[in-house]
N, C-alpha and C positions, 0 to 999 in steps of 0.2 A: 897137646896133652900135658907136656912137661910144665908149662906155665900154670895150668889149673892145679896140678899137684903141688906146685910150689906155693900157690896162693892158699891152698888148704892148709899146708904146713905152717905158713906164716900166720894164718888165722888162729890155728891151735896154739902156737907159741905166744902170740900176742894176747890171746884170751887168758892163758896161764899166767903170763907176766902181769897182766892187769889185775887178776884176782889176787895173786900173791902180794903185789904192791899195795893194793887197797887194804888188805888185812894188816900188812906191816905198818902202814900209816896209823891205823887204829892202835896197834900195840905200842909203837914208839910214842905217839901223842899221849896215850894213857899213862905210860910209865913216866914220861916227862912231867905230866900233870900230877904225879904222885899216887896214881892208882896202882894197886898190886895185881899183877897178872896171875890168874889162877890156872887157866888152861887154854890151849888152842887145839881145836879139833879140825885139822886140815882135811878138807875134801870129804868129810864123813858126816857132816851135819845137814841132813836133808839135801844132799847133793852140793852143799856149799861148805863154808868154814864158819865155825863159831868161836869167837874170842870171848873169854869170860874173865871178868875182873872181880875182885873181892867185893862183896856186898851189892852185887849187881841186882839181885832180886829185890833187895830192900830199897834201893834207889828207884827202881822201876815202879815200886808200889807207892812211893812218896807222893804227896800232893804237889801241885804245880810250883809252888814257891820254894820248895825245899830241895830242889835239884842243884847240887854243887856245880860250879862252872867247869871243874875238871872233867865232869862227865859230859858236859856239852861239847867241850873241846875234843874229847876223845871220839864222840859220836860224829862230829863234823870232819874229823881228820881224814877219813877214807875218801869222801867225796871231794874235799878241797885238795888233798894231796894228789889224787889221780887226775883231777882237772888241771892242776898246775903242771903235772908231768905231761899231760896231753899238749899243752901250749908249748912246752919245751920241744917235744917231739915234732910238732908242726914247724917250729922255727928251724930245727936241724934238717927236716925234710926239705924245706925251701932252699937251703944252702947246698944241698947235694945235687950232683949231676944225675942224669938218668942211669938206672941200673937196678940190680936186685936189692941193694941196701936201701935205696930210695923207695922201692916198692914195699919193702918190709916196713919202713917207717910210715908210709902212707896207710897201710893196713893197721899198724899199731896205733897210730894217732886216731884213726877212725874209731877203734874199739875204746880207747881211753876217752875220747871226746863224747861219744854217744852213750856208752854204758852207764857211767855214773850220773850223768845229767838226766838221762831217762829214768834211772832208778830213783833219783831224788824227787822227780815229779810224782812217781807212784807213792813213795814214802810220805811226801808232804800231804797228799790228798787222803791217803788211807791211814796215816798216823802210825806207821810201823817201821821196821828196819832201822837204819842208821839215824833217821830223823824222829824216832819215837820220843826220846827224852827231850829233844829240842822243841818239838811241837807241844809237849806237856808244859815245858818251862815258859813258852810264849803266851800261854793263857788265851786271852781274847784276841791277841794279835796274830793268830794262826794264819790268817789270810796273807800276811807278809811273806811267810815261808812258801806258801803256794805260788805267789807271784814271782818270788825270787827263783824258785825251782823252774818254773816255766821259762822265765827269761834266760836262765843259764842254758837250758836245753835248746832254746831257739838260737842263742848266740853260738853255741857249739856246733849246731847243725849248719848254720851259715858259714862258720869258719871252715868246716869240712867241705862244703860245696865250693866255696871260693878257692880253697887250696887245691881241690881236685881238678879245677879248670886250668891250673898252671902246668 
């Protein structure tokens, strides 16, 4: 029973760390790209977090060719940042001997690997969320985003399956 409680705690902590880091990647990338942060609604925006930058509504309403690259970088930062974090977690997991820290890293890497790559598949096909502006900017090449999202999801699932066997 103790191990199940520990796994549930690890899942909750990993999910929280994933969510916070995902949003922080948006904030950091947006500010580095020159966007002005207006507000962050932590855990209060439809059960999630809403990061708002200045002129966000105006940019969202622009036609495809007028979306500045800074907005594209900020939009992709959450998915790319958490995916790279997942790869680091997997690497550290493989270096550790058996134990609770290794179990925690296994759970955390699973959440980081699968959550954002699965989210990117949904966003690419439905044109919402973090990939909304990216999809608008791509114009007729939207299928490339769909294929890239599916491939990322498949690669991350395969990494998790391979790592889980070790």
